[in-house]
C-alpha positions in Angstrom: -19.0 15.9 -34.6 -16.0 16.4 -36.7 -12.6 16.7 -34.9 -9.7 19.1 -36.4 -6.2 18.3 -36.2 -3.7 21.6 -36.6 -0.2 21.4 -37.2 2.0 23.7 -34.9 2.0 26.6 -37.4 -1.6 26.2 -38.2 -2.2 26.1 -34.4 -0.4 29.5 -34.4 -2.3 31.0 -37.2 -5.6 30.2 -35.1 -4.3 32.0 -32.2 -3.4 34.8 -34.3 -6.8 34.9 -35.9 -8.4 34.4 -32.4 -6.5 37.6 -31.1 -7.6 39.8 -33.9 -10.8 39.1 -33.7 -10.8 39.8 -29.9 -9.0 42.5 -30.8 -11.5 43.9 -33.3 -14.1 43.2 -30.7 -12.3 45.3 -28.2 -12.2 48.2 -30.5 -15.6 47.8 -30.9 -16.6 48.0 -27.8 -14.3 50.7 -27.2 -16.0 53.0 -30.0 -19.7 51.6 -28.9 -19.6 51.8 -24.9 -16.5 53.9 -24.4 -16.1 51.6 -21.3 -12.2 50.7 -21.4 -11.0 47.9 -19.0 -9.2 50.1 -15.9 -6.7 48.8 -13.5 -7.6 48.7 -9.8 -4.1 49.4 -8.5 -1.6 51.5 -10.6 1.6 53.1 -10.5 3.7 54.7 -13.3 7.3 53.8 -13.6 9.9 53.5 -16.6 9.3 50.2 -17.0 6.0 48.8 -16.4 4.7 45.2 -15.3 1.2 43.9 -15.4 -0.6 41.6 -13.2 -3.7 39.8 -13.4 -5.6 38.8 -9.9 -9.3 38.1 -8.6 -9.9 40.5 -5.9 -13.2 38.9 -6.1 -14.3 35.5 -5.7 -17.5 35.5 -7.7 -19.1 37.4 -10.7 -22.5 37.7 -12.7 -23.4 38.6 -16.0 -26.5 41.0 -15.3 -28.9 41.4 -18.6 -31.6 43.7 -19.3 -34.9 42.2 -18.3 -36.6 43.7 -21.0 -33.9 45.5 -23.7 -31.9 41.5 -23.5 -29.0 43.7 -23.8 -25.6 42.3 -22.2 -24.5 44.7 -19.3 -21.1 45.0 -17.5 -20.0 42.0 -15.3 -20.9 42.6 -11.6 -18.1 41.2 -9.2 -18.9 40.3 -5.9 -17.7 38.7 -2.7 -14.6 40.2 -1.9 -11.1 37.7 -2.0 -8.8 39.0 0.6 -6.3 36.2 -0.9 -5.6 37.9 -3.9 -5.2 41.3 -1.8 -2.6 39.8 -0.2 -0.9 38.9 -3.8 -1.3 42.2 -4.8 0.6 43.2 -1.5 3.7 41.2 -2.2 3.9 42.4 -5.7 3.8 46.1 -4.4 6.5 45.0 -1.3 9.2 43.5 -4.1 9.1 46.2 -6.6 9.6 48.8 -4.0 12.0 46.6 -2.7 13.5 46.7 -6.3 13.0 50.2 -6.7 15.2 51.1 -3.7 17.7 49.1 -5.1 21.3 50.1 -5.9 22.4 46.6 -7.0 19.3 45.5 -9.2 17.9 47.7 -12.0 19.7 50.6 -10.4 18.5 54.1 -11.6 15.4 52.3 -13.1 11.8 52.5 -11.7 9.1 50.0 -11.9 5.6 50.7 -12.4 2.8 48.3 -12.2 -0.6 48.3 -13.5 -2.8 45.5 -11.4 -6.5 44.2 -12.8 -9.1 42.2 -11.2 -10.8 39.6 -13.4 -12.9 38.1 -10.9 -12.3 35.0 -11.9 -13.6 35.5 -15.5 -11.8 34.1 -18.4 -13.3 36.5 -20.9 -12.2 39.4 -18.7 -8.8 37.7 -17.9 -8.7 37.9 -22.3 -9.5 41.4 -22.3 -6.9 42.7 -19.9 -4.4 41.0 -21.1 -5.0 42.1 -24.4 -5.7 45.3 -23.1 -1.9 45.3 -21.2 -0.4 43.8 -24.6 -1.6 46.8 -26.6 -1.6 49.8 -24.5 -5.5 50.8 -25.4 -6.7 50.8 -21.9 -7.2 54.5 -21.4 -8.4 54.5 -24.9 -11.8 56.8 -24.9 -14.6 56.7 -27.6 -13.7 60.5 -28.6 -10.4 59.1 -29.2 -9.2 59.1 -32.8 -5.8 56.8 -31.7 -5.9 53.4 -32.6 -6.9 50.5 -30.6 -3.8 48.7 -31.1 -0.6 50.7 -29.9 2.4 49.0 -28.4 2.7 47.1 -25.5 3.4 49.1 -22.3 3.7 46.2 -19.9 7.4 43.6 -20.2 5.6 40.8 -18.2 2.4 39.5 -16.6 2.0 37.8 -13.5 -1.0 36.2 -12.6 -3.3 34.7 -12.7 -3.9 32.6 -9.4 -6.1 29.3 -11.5 -5.0 27.5 -14.1 -7.9 28.0 -16.2 -8.0 31.6 -16.7 -3.9 31.5 -16.8 -4.4 29.3 -20.1 -6.4 31.2 -21.8 -4.3 34.3 -21.1 -0.6 32.6 -22.1 -2.5 31.7 -25.1 -3.0 35.5 -26.0 0.4 36.2 -24.6 2.3 33.6 -27.1 2.5 35.2 -30.1 3.5 38.7 -29.1 6.4 36.3 -26.5 4.9 38.9 -23.7 5.4 36.4 -20.3 3.1 35.2 -17.7 4.6 34.2 -15.0 2.2 32.6 -12.7 2.2 32.3 -9.1 -0.1 29.4 -8.2 -1.5 28.0 -11.4 -0.4 24.5 -11.2 -1.9 22.8 -14.4 0.6 20.2 -16.0 -0.8 21.4 -19.6 0.9 24.7 -18.8 4.5 23.1 -19.1 3.6 22.2 -23.0 5.7 24.9 -24.6 4.0 24.5 -28.1 1.0 25.9 -26.8 2.4 27.9 -24.4 5.6 29.4 -25.3 5.6 32.5 -22.7 4.4 30.7 -19.8 6.2 30.6 -16.4 5.5 29.6 -12.9 7.2 29.9 -9.5 4.9 27.0 -8.2 5.7 23.6 -9.3 3.4 21.5 -12.1 0.8 19.2 -10.9 2.5 16.5 -12.9 5.0 16.2 -10.0 2.2 16.9 -7.2 0.0 14.2 -8.6 2.7 11.8 -9.2 3.9 12.8 -5.3 0.2 11.9 -4.1 0.1 8.8 -5.9 3.5 7.5 -3.7 1.9 9.1 -0.8 -1.5 6.6 -1.1 0.8 3.7 -1.6 3.6 4.6 1.4 0.4 4.4 3.9 -0.8 1.5 2.1 -4.1 2.8 0.6 -4.9 0.5 -2.3 -9.0 1.3 -2.4 -9.4 4.8 -2.9 -12.2 7.4 -4.1 -11.2 10.4 -5.7 -13.0 14.2 -6.2 -11.9 16.5 -8.9 -12.5 20.4 -9.6 -14.7 20.1 -13.1 -11.9 22.1 -14.8 -8.5 21.8 -16.5 -6.6 21.9 -13.0 -8.8 18.9 -11.5 -9.0 17.2 -14.7 -5.6 17.1 -15.6 -4.3 16.5 -12.6 -6.6 13.8 -11.5 -5.2 12.0 -14.9 -1.6 12.2 -13.8 -2.6 10.8 -10.9 -4.8 7.8 -12.0 -1.7 7.1 -14.5 0.5 6.6 -11.6 -1.8 4.9 -8.6 -2.4 2.2 -11.0 1.0 2.0 -11.7 1.5 1.5 -8.0 -1.2 -1.2 -7.8 -3.8 1.5 -6.5 -7.4 1.0 -7.5 -10.0 4.0 -7.5 -13.2 2.8 -6.4 -14.7 6.3 -7.8 -13.5 9.5 -9.9 -16.3 12.1 -9.6 -16.2 16.0 -11.0 -17.1 18.8 -9.1 -17.6 22.5 -10.0 -19.0 24.7 -7.1 -21.7 26.1 -9.7 -23.0 22.4 -9.8 -26.8 21.8 -9.1 -28.0 20.4 -6.1 -29.1 17.0 -7.5 -25.5 16.4 -9.0 -24.1 17.4 -5.4 -26.7 14.9 -3.8 -25.5 12.3 -6.3 -21.8 12.6 -5.2 -22.7 12.4 -1.5 -24.6 9.0 -2.2 -21.4 8.1 -4.1 -19.5 8.9 -1.0 -22.3 6.9 1.4 -22.3 3.8 -0.3 -18.4 3.3 -1.0 -15.9 0.9 0.6 -12.8 3.1 0.1 -12.6 5.3 3.6 -9.9 7.5 1.8 -10.6 10.5 -0.4 -8.3 12.1 -3.0 -9.2 15.7 -3.5 -7.9 17.4 -6.8 -9.9 20.8 -5.9 -9.5 24.3 -6.2 -9.8 26.0 -3.2 -13.1 27.8 -3.6 -14.4 24.4 -4.9 -13.4 22.7 -1.7 -15.1 25.2 -0.1 -18.5 25.2 -1.7 -18.4 20.8 -1.2 -16.9 20.9 2.3 -20.2 23.2 3.4 -22.6 20.6 1.2 -20.8 17.5 2.8 -21.5 19.3 6.5 -24.9 19.2 6.1 -24.7 15.2 5.7 -22.4 14.6 8.2 -20.1 12.7 6.3 -17.3 12.2 8.8 -14.5 9.4 9.1 -12.9 9.4 6.2 -9.4 10.1 5.6 -9.0 13.2 3.2 -5.7 13.7 1.1 -5.1 17.1 -0.6 -3.4 19.0 -3.0 -1.6 22.6 -2.2 -4.5 24.6 -3.3 -6.6 24.1 0.5 -4.4 21.8 2.3 -2.8 24.1 4.3 -5.6 27.0 3.9 -6.6 28.1 7.4 -10.2 29.3 6.0 -11.1 26.0 4.7 -10.0 24.5 8.5 -11.8 27.6 10.0 -15.0 26.5 7.5 -15.1 22.8 8.5 -16.9 23.3 11.8 -18.3 19.8 11.5 -14.7 17.9 11.4 -15.1 15.9 8.0 -11.7 16.9 7.2 -10.1 16.3 10.4 -6.7 14.3 9.8 -6.4 15.1 6.2 -3.1 14.8 4.7 -1.3 16.5 1.7 1.4 18.0 -0.2 1.6 21.6 0.2 4.6 24.4 -0.8 7.1 24.6 1.5 7.3 27.3 3.9 8.4 30.4 3.3 9.8 33.6 5.0 10.2 37.2 3.6 11.4 39.3 5.8 9.6 42.7 6.3 6.6 41.3 4.3 4.2 40.6 6.9 4.7 44.1 8.3 4.3 45.8 4.7 1.1 43.8 4.6 -0.4 45.1 7.6 0.5 48.9 6.5 -2.0 49.6 3.7 -0.7 52.7 2.8 0.6 51.6 -0.6 -2.6 50.2 -1.8 -4.7 52.9 -0.5 -2.1 55.2 -2.6 -2.2 52.9 -5.5 -6.1 52.4 -6.1 -8.8 54.8 -3.8 -12.1 52.7 -5.2 -10.8 49.5 -4.4 -8.8 50.5 -1.1 -12.5 51.8 0.0 -14.3 48.4 -0.7 -11.3 46.5 0.9 -11.4 48.9 4.2 -15.2 48.5 4.1 -15.3 45.2 3.8 -12.5 44.6 6.5 -14.1 46.5 9.3 -17.8 46.3 8.1 -18.1 50.0 7.9 -19.1 52.5 5.4 -17.3 55.7 4.4 -19.0 58.8 5.0 -19.2 59.5 1.1 -21.2 55.9 0.7 -23.5 56.1 3.6 -27.2 56.3 2.4 -30.3 56.5 4.9 -30.8 52.8 4.2 -27.2 51.8 5.7 -27.3 49.9 9.0 -23.8 49.8 9.2 -21.2 52.3 11.4 -19.0 54.8 9.6 -15.5 54.4 8.5 -12.8 56.3 10.2 -10.2 55.3 8.2 -8.0 54.8 11.5 -9.4 51.3 12.1 -6.3 49.0 13.5 -6.1 46.0 11.2 -3.6 44.3 13.8 -7.0 43.4 15.6 -8.6 41.9 12.7 -8.6 37.9 12.1 -9.0 36.8 8.7 -7.7 35.5 5.3 -6.0 39.1 4.6 -4.1 38.9 8.2 -3.7 35.4 8.4 -0.4 34.2 6.8 -0.7 30.6 6.2 -0.3 31.1 2.7 3.4 32.7 2.6 4.7 30.4 0.2 2.0 31.2 -2.5 2.5 34.8 -1.5 6.3 34.2 -1.7 5.9 32.9 -5.3 4.4 36.5 -6.1 7.4 38.1 -4.5 10.1 35.7 -6.6 8.2 36.4 -9.6 8.9 39.9 -9.8 12.2 39.2 -8.7 12.6 37.1 -11.6 11.2 39.7 -13.8 13.6 42.3 -12.5 16.4 39.8 -12.9 15.9 39.3 -16.8 15.2 43.2 -17.1 18.7 44.2 -15.4 19.9 41.2 -18.1 18.8 43.0 -21.2 19.6 46.3 -20.2 22.8 44.5 -19.9 22.7 43.2 -23.1 24.6 44.3 -26.3 22.5 45.2 -29.6 22.8 41.0 -30.8 19.9 40.5 -28.5 16.7 40.1 -30.1 14.3 42.6 -29.0 11.1 41.0 -29.2 11.8 38.3 -27.6 14.9 39.0 -25.3 13.1 39.3 -21.9 11.5 35.5 -22.6 15.1 34.2 -23.0 16.5 36.1 -20.1 13.3 35.1 -18.0 14.2 31.7 -18.7 18.1 32.0 -17.6 17.6 33.6 -14.4 19.2 31.6 -11.6 19.2 33.5 -8.2 18.9 33.5 -4.9 16.5 36.0 -2.7 17.5 37.8 0.4 16.0 34.8 2.6 18.3 32.1 1.0 15.5 30.8 -1.5 17.0 29.7 -4.8 15.4 30.4 -8.0 15.6 29.3 -11.4 13.3 27.9 -14.2 13.4 24.0 -15.9 12.6 23.9 -19.7 9.3 23.9 -19.2 9.4 26.8 -17.2 8.9 25.1 -13.9 10.5 25.5 -10.5 12.1 22.3 -9.2 9.7 20.6 -7.5 9.6 20.5 -3.6 7.0 19.4 -0.6 5.8 19.3 2.6 3.9 16.4 3.7 1.0 18.5 6.3 -1.3 16.8 8.3 -4.1 18.6 9.9 -3.8 18.3 13.9 -6.9 19.6 15.7 -6.7 20.9 19.0 -9.0 21.0 22.1 -9.9 24.5 21.1 -10.8 23.7 18.0 -8.1 25.0 16.4 -6.4 23.1 13.1 -2.3 23.1 12.8 -0.8 22.1 10.2 1.9 19.8 11.0 4.6 18.9 8.7 4.9 15.2 8.9 7.4 14.7 6.0 9.0 15.7 2.7 8.8 14.9 -1.2 11.5 16.0 -3.2 10.8 15.2 -7.2 14.7 15.2 -7.5 15.2 12.1 -5.7 14.9 8.6 -6.6 11.2 7.8 -7.0 8.8 6.7 -3.6 11.3 8.6 -1.7 9.2 10.2 1.1 11.0 11.4 4.1 9.7 10.9 7.1 9.8 13.1 10.2 11.0 11.0 12.8 8.7 12.2 15.8 6.1 12.4 13.3 3.2 9.3 14.3 0.2 9.3 12.0 -3.0 7.5 12.8 -4.2 6.8 9.6 -6.9 3.8 8.7 -7.3 0.9 6.7 -8.7 1.3 2.5 -8.2 -1.8 0.9 -11.0 -3.7 -1.6 -9.6 -6.9 -0.1 -7.8 -7.6 2.8 -4.4 -9.2 2.2 -4.2 -12.7 1.5 -2.7 -14.6 4.0 0.1 -17.1 4.0 -0.4 -20.1 1.6 -3.0 -18.5 0.0 -3.1 -16.9 -3.8 -5.2 -14.0 -5.6 -7.8 -15.0 -7.7 -9.3 -11.6 -9.1 -13.2 -10.7 -8.6 -15.1 -10.5 -12.1 -15.7 -7.1 -13.0 -14.1 -5.5 -10.2 -10.5 -3.8 -10.5 -7.1 -5.6 -9.6 -7.3 -4.5 -6.2 -10.5 -7.0 -5.6 -9.8 -10.2 -5.1 -10.7 -13.5 -3.1 -7.7 -15.6 -1.4 -8.1 -19.3 -2.7 -5.2 -21.6 -1.0 -2.7 -22.7 -2.8 -1.4 -26.1 -3.7 0.9 -28.4 -1.5 4.6 -27.2 -2.3 4.0 -23.6 -3.1 3.8 -20.5 -1.3 2.0 -17.5 -1.7 2.7 -14.5 -3.5 0.8 -12.7 -6.6 0.4 -16.3 -8.2 1.3 -19.6 -5.9 5.0 -20.3 -6.8 6.3 -23.5 -6.9 9.4 -24.5 -4.5 12.3 -25.9 -5.6 12.3 -29.7 -5.6 14.6 -29.6 -1.8 12.7 -26.9 -0.6 9.5 -26.3 1.1 7.0 -24.1 2.0 7.5 -22.7 6.0 4.8 -22.8 8.3 3.7 -19.1 7.5 3.8 -20.5 3.6 5.6 -17.1 2.6 9.1 -18.8 1.7 10.5 -22.0 0.7 13.2 -23.4 3.1 15.8 -25.9 2.8 13.9 -29.8 3.2 15.0 -31.9 6.3 17.6 -34.4 5.2 16.3 -37.7 6.6 18.6 -41.6 6.5 18.8 -43.7 8.8 21.5 -42.7 11.1 22.9 -44.4 14.4 21.2 -41.7 16.5 17.7 -42.5 16.2 16.1 -45.7 17.7 16.0 -47.8 14.8 19.7 -47.3 14.3 20.4 -48.3 17.3 18.5 -51.3 17.7 20.0 -52.5 14.1 23.7 -51.3 15.5 23.1 -53.3 18.4 21.5 -56.6 16.9 24.5 -56.6 14.2 27.4 -55.9 17.4 25.3 -58.9 18.9 25.6 -61.2 16.6 29.5 -60.2 15.8 30.1 -61.1 19.6 28.4 -64.4 19.6 29.8 -65.5 16.3 33.2 -64.6 17.7 32.5 -66.5 20.6 31.2 -69.5 18.8 34.6 -69.5 16.8 36.4 -68.8 20.5 34.7 -72.0 21.5 35.4 -74.1 18.7 39.0 -73.1 18.5 39.2 -74.2 22.3 37.2 -77.8 21.3 39.0 -77.9 17.5 40.0 -81.5 18.6 36.7 -83.2 19.7 35.1 -84.9 17.5 32.2 -82.7 16.5 34.1 -80.1 15.6 36.3 -81.8 13.8 33.5 -84.2 12.2 32.6 -82.2 8.6 35.7 -80.1 7.5 36.6 -78.0 10.3 38.1 -75.5 8.3 34.8 -75.0 6.2 33.3 -74.3 10.0 35.8 -71.7 10.4 35.6 -69.9 7.0 31.7 -70.1 7.6 31.8 -68.5 11.2 34.7 -65.8 9.4 32.0 -65.0 6.9 29.3 -64.7 9.4 30.8 -62.5 11.3 31.4 -60.2 7.7 27.8 -60.8 7.4 26.8 -59.1 10.6 29.3 -56.3 9.8 28.6 -55.2 6.8 24.9 -54.4 7.8 26.6 -51.4 9.7 27.6 -50.1 6.0 23.6 -49.9 5.5 23.2 -47.1 8.1 24.2 -43.2 8.1 24.5 -40.7 5.7 24.8 -42.4 2.1 28.3 -41.7 0.3 30.1 -42.4 -3.0 31.8 -45.3 -1.0 29.2 -46.1 1.3 26.8 -46.9 -1.6 28.9 -49.2 -3.6 30.1 -51.2 -0.4 27.2 -51.9 1.3 25.4 -54.0 -1.7 28.8 -55.7 -2.9 30.2 -56.5 0.7 26.6 -58.3 1.3 26.7 -59.8 -1.8 29.8 -61.6 -1.4 29.5 -61.9 2.5 26.9 -64.0 1.8 27.7 -66.3 -1.3 31.0 -66.9 0.6 28.7 -68.2 3.8 26.3 -69.9 1.6 28.8 -71.3 -0.5 30.5 -73.2 3.1 27.2 -74.4 4.0 26.8 -75.9 0.4 30.4 -76.9 0.8 29.7 -78.4 4.3 26.3 -80.1 2.7 27.9 -82.2 0.0 30.7 -83.1 2.0 27.7 -84.6 4.5 26.5 -86.7 1.2 29.6 -87.6 0.0 30.7 -88.9 3.0 27.8 -91.1 3.8 27.9 -92.4 0.2 31.6 -93.1 0.6 30.8 -96.0 3.0 28.5 -98.0 0.0 30.5 -100.6 -1.4 32.8 -99.6 -4.6 31.8 -96.2 -4.1 35.3 -93.6 -4.8 33.1 -90.2 -4.4 35.3 -88.7 -1.7 38.2 -89.1 -4.4 36.3 -86.1 -6.1 35.4 -84.5 -3.4 38.3 -83.9 -0.6 39.3 -81.1 0.8 40.9 -79.3 -1.9 37.6 -79.6 -4.3 35.7 -78.1 -1.2 37.9 -75.0 -1.4 37.9 -74.4 -4.7 34.3 -75.0 -4.7 33.8 -71.9 -2.1 36.3 -70.0 -3.9 34.1 -70.7 -7.7 31.4 -69.7 -6.0 32.5 -66.8 -4.3 34.4 -65.7 -7.4 31.5 -65.5 -9.5 29.7 -63.1 -7.4 32.6 -61.4 -7.1 32.7 -61.4 -11.1 28.8 -60.2 -11.4 30.1 -57.3 -8.5 33.0 -56.1 -10.8 30.0 -55.6 -13.5 27.6 -53.9 -12.0 30.4 -51.2 -10.1 31.6 -51.1 -13.9 28.7 -50.3 -15.7 26.7 -48.6 -13.6 27.6 -48.6 -9.6 25.0 -47.7 -7.2 25.3 -44.0 -6.0 23.9 -41.3 -3.3 20.2 -39.9 -4.6 18.5 -37.5 -2.9 14.9 -38.6 -2.8 12.2 -35.5 -3.3 9.0 -37.4 -4.1 8.5 -40.2 -1.5 8.1 -37.6 1.4 6.8 -33.9 0.6 8.3 -32.0 3.4 11.4 -34.2 3.4 14.4 -35.3 1.3 15.5 -38.9 1.6 18.9 -39.4 1.6 19.6 -43.1 0.2 21.5 -45.2 -2.3 20.1 -45.7 -5.9 21.0 -48.8 -7.2 22.3 -47.6 -10.7 21.7 -50.6 -12.3 18.7 -52.5 -11.1 19.8 -55.9 -13.1 23.2 -55.8 -11.4 21.4 -55.7 -7.8 18.9 -58.3 -8.6 21.6 -60.1 -10.1 23.8 -60.0 -6.8 20.5 -60.6 -4.7 19.7 -63.6 -7.1 22.7 -65.7 -7.3 22.7 -65.6 -3.2 19.1 -67.1 -3.8 20.2 -69.6 -6.3 22.9 -70.8 -3.8 20.5 -70.9 -0.9 17.4 -72.9 -3.0 20.7 -75.3 -4.2 21.8 -75.8 -0.8 18.1 -76.2 1.1 17.6 -79.0 -1.9 20.8 -80.9 -1.0 20.4 -80.8 2.9 16.7 -82.1 2.2 18.0 -84.5 0.7 20.6 -85.6 3.5 18.5 -84.7 6.4 17.1 -88.6 7.3 21.4 -89.7 6.5 21.9 -92.6 9.3 23.7 -90.1 11.8 23.2 -89.3 15.5 24.2 -86.1 14.8 22.6 -85.0 11.5 24.4 -82.0 10.3 21.8 -82.0 7.4 18.5 -81.5 9.6 20.4 -78.2 10.8 21.3 -77.0 7.6 18.0 -77.6 6.1 16.7 -75.8 8.9 18.9 -72.8 8.5 18.4 -72.7 4.6 14.8 -72.8 5.2 14.7 -69.5 7.4 17.3 -68.0 4.8 14.8 -68.9 2.4 11.6 -67.5 4.1 13.6 -64.1 5.2 14.9 -63.3 1.5 11.4 -64.5 -0.4 9.3 -61.9 2.0 12.4 -59.3 2.0 11.5 -58.8 -1.9 7.9 -57.2 -1.2 8.4 -55.7 1.5 11.9 -53.9 0.1 9.9 -53.1 -3.2 6.9 -51.2 -0.7 8.8 -50.1 2.2 9.2 -46.0 2.1 12.7 -44.3 2.2 14.6 -45.4 4.8 12.6 -48.2 6.1 13.8 -50.1 3.2 17.2 -49.6 4.1 16.0 -50.9 7.4 14.6 -53.9 6.0 17.1 -55.1 4.3 19.5 -54.5 6.9 16.6 -57.1 9.2 16.8 -59.7 6.2 20.6 -59.6 6.5 20.5 -59.7 10.3 17.6 -62.3 10.5 19.2 -64.9 7.9 22.5 -64.3 9.4 21.1 -65.1 12.7 19.4 -68.3 10.8 22.6 -69.6 10.1 24.6 -68.9 13.3 21.9 -70.8 15.7 20.6 -73.8 13.8 24.5 -74.4 12.7 26.5 -73.9 15.4 24.5 -73.4 18.1 23.5 -77.3 18.7 27.1 -78.2 18.6 27.8 -75.6 21.1 25.3 -76.9 23.4 26.7 -80.4 22.7 30.4 -79.0 23.7 29.4 -77.0 26.8 26.2 -79.1 28.3 27.0 -82.8 27.0 30.7 -83.5 26.6 29.5 -87.2 27.1 28.1 -87.2 23.8 30.9 -85.5 22.0 32.5 -88.9 21.3 33.6 -90.8 17.8 31.3 -93.4 18.9 28.7 -91.2 19.4 29.4 -89.4 15.8 29.1 -92.6 13.7 26.5 -94.1 15.7 25.0 -97.4 14.6 27.6 -98.5 12.7 27.6 -96.3 10.1 31.3 -95.5 8.7 33.2 -92.5 9.9 33.8 -89.6 8.3 36.8 -88.1 7.1 38.8 -86.1 9.7 
């Protein structure tokens, strides 16, 4: 198969060749058969308008069974809808002819043809209207081609015939104004330069349908379309917009009213086996009527139908739906319209009778199921028509005014033509006579007597506005078309206005249910994007199209649909652990102060004065600071508290251990001084003791200064330890600095422990070295176990371990060194004597 690509001039040339060929064929037909195309309704006027409708719904091509020669088309099944359109045209022309403002002194005439929905007949009629040869007989010597007698053509109702007619009219610049051809393809001015319409393009309707489907949350739908230009082009635009909005089509099948029974059966099976509950029907009115008849046989109820303006507000379609297939249908319709006096005119068929006797006779006989006397045969069983039957008592598609919006489109098309002709008559000699009417038509902008604004866009389309209509079936089985919303294409995309009082009960139609919080979508293999499985998200992630990881300081909420700030945790004064540690710290402080008070009260007693009371008071002071420094570890960490807690702890403990070390060395020196020739006390007197304490402490101060200068501790948010919480803690800054402080304290404590251990057996009734040994043993045991406990404890518990170590070692020093002395002072005062201190003749200590 070869595909030919033509440029614009080439395409126009092909059009002209087709037209010439058609005209030649027409000429031969005129000469050979002598059967010219005759209008069904006609009236003379100074300016003639042409119209092309389908007064019959179907046609068939009759052939001679013996000669196999083509015979004239036979039209059947009278279509009352197009009679309404013709009546609207006659009404508008009568109003204009009676107007003194619009085309004054000019009479409009008309020629209205019936093409029975046939594209071939539509082309022949268009050529006849363009060439003015419809009255040429076989015997006439006049040429078939004459100057066109109509200035504008109105019609056709369907898109496909309109495309063929517009192709013929294009090169002649004869405007074709359609009232119901909605195919978006007709907006292409390169192919159809002379086509205009008074109904919005399907380009807007398809977009609106996609947004309507998305508005109700339907993401899994089926689709049926007319297998013609209207359905195929409209569905293609709908599919494109639906995909952009995240809507998936489970199936999309073509249908035409002449399809075979097998094909209709396949469509029925597709609908039955589908899982979607919504069907988008982009069908013409006749296709919809045939489809509903077939679906009713299979009782395919329970589906939500979404329809186009072609059938959604057609009362005839609603009355045919006796099996409630379309109950609850929703779709787009042309906004309701009212034309004053039009309904009364349509019920008066006198103008119709005067315009065409033959078509009127058929219309009247079909309307009342009777026969006029001239047409009655012996085989007829129908009653005789009197011509006086009351049309107002008939209920059918002609008397039904539900299609008034479309009827109004015909009315507006005639008035647009009149305004264009009026402007042409007012035009000067500079106008291009060939294209002037088309140019003026494109520029018309007026309001009808009922306030409808009429104008055309650059594509020849009117502004796109739709009403959203819902079928409500009464108990009497009558369907009401309830307007539940509005759509205006000029508003932002997706702006569907829903009426406040409208409540719709719509089904759920999705391929996969929405994933619950905390899960993500995984597409199912070989299926559209609307079909997926829900897989749980990993910890710390919330659900979306894919699982989204929360920021390090955030955590999913209980629904796992958003990230919330993590709870900040630290060792506070309000929690039980903080209260207990604070109580222990204050208790230790109070006990130390009490001991200091007892020592001060009994400062002149031998047990207090022994072993340098100055160091004892300094030791009690340092113990008080040790107890109090543990409080800096409790509470929310700040920059100052982080630097203070470790440095205060390191310095106070070194001061404390230095005092204990001084007392231990004092005990050793005191007993060595009793040996003959020993001069040890000369080198370790009170001054040397103070200097040793000061020296040891200054080393720790220097280490702390270096630590704070190079890399000090700082507040830190630990987001890794606990998944759903932030631990507020103090980062060490320099780990070397921290362990240097701890290591120096441990070194002094170990040295003190060794000296006290060596002095444990000295001959003293109150050998303080034993108690110092026990206190240092406790101190070392606490801090040795502290290291693994501190490293392995999570979050605020590591802080609690450090506080516990400080308090435990402080209590150990307080109890082991001072409580035995307090016991003697308060409970055994008889032992608090100089003689008892010296014991077995050992030299007395230096008081």
